C-alpha angles and dihedrals in degrees: 000000000000108000093234092060089066090075091066104024099051097049089049090051094046092048089050090055104263111149104169118084114190108196142154139193088244093061091070096216105089093108089057091046089052092050093052092047090048091056091051092047093048093048092050093239090122140009125220091251090058092068129068109208123194121186134173139210132190107057115156116253096260130168090266091051100055097158093051120146093191100109083121086081092073110011107096090204093060124078113237087198092060092038094053092047093051092047092050093051088053089053091049092049093048093048091048095222134120096230142003125230095224131016121191138185098240098213132005092234146309127338118247092221111094093197090070091068132072113258093237093048090084092207117192114197104230124235118259089258094053092044090052091050090050091053091050091049093049092048091050088054091053091049089053091050090049092051089052088054091236089125121036092204134013133202148135139266131215091006116153124202094270091054092050089048088061095060107026098075095056106024117117091204119038114229108264096204141024113197108202139160110268129167138132091285094046109037098166089199096160093048092047091050090050091051093049091048088060096044093256115142119218129225117194118218123192092022088170091051092258091284091291092112125034095240095165090059096047105125093227092050092047092049095048091046091053091051091053095043096240136110120267091248091051091050093052 
């Protein structure tokens, strides 16, 4: 969203009872989120413990993330451990809080589609070996943040089985969450089963398919919802 819309959208959400804020450095609006939360904390309307804040680090430097400092995802000379730490501290400063409730690695690595990057970015898609090393370094950074109690839980986002296989054998702390796209047209059953078998919880994003498909008007969804006495959106 446009950062300025946070000043109206977030207060409306908080006043309606929403208490989970899912954010990311890539979204470019964490400073505005922090300012709104600060005003609610100062007024006494809410306390920090009333809000569950999720943030994410490690999104590739795509065309819609022009101020990205995540070249550490592909540059073999840059430390992904240091890069992830620096990015997280920027998130913490922008949000104006002393800790987050959940910290995620936004993406497991770079995209294979060159058109997603700025022409002058000069992105080089790393080898499998380098990409694996970057994931291990980022996860080590999250473990460090967790031990410092700056994040109450840590996890990953958009990780497939092969990405989890890279970090599970050597991680000291198992990812607590994998945030992935799940909806009726993308069930991800095998991945979800794999996560659960390793004690990794799953959060579904875009449960309504991101508005790209009219899930709530799907005949099967409508029929099942009617049988259960709920709305199609509730069923999904």
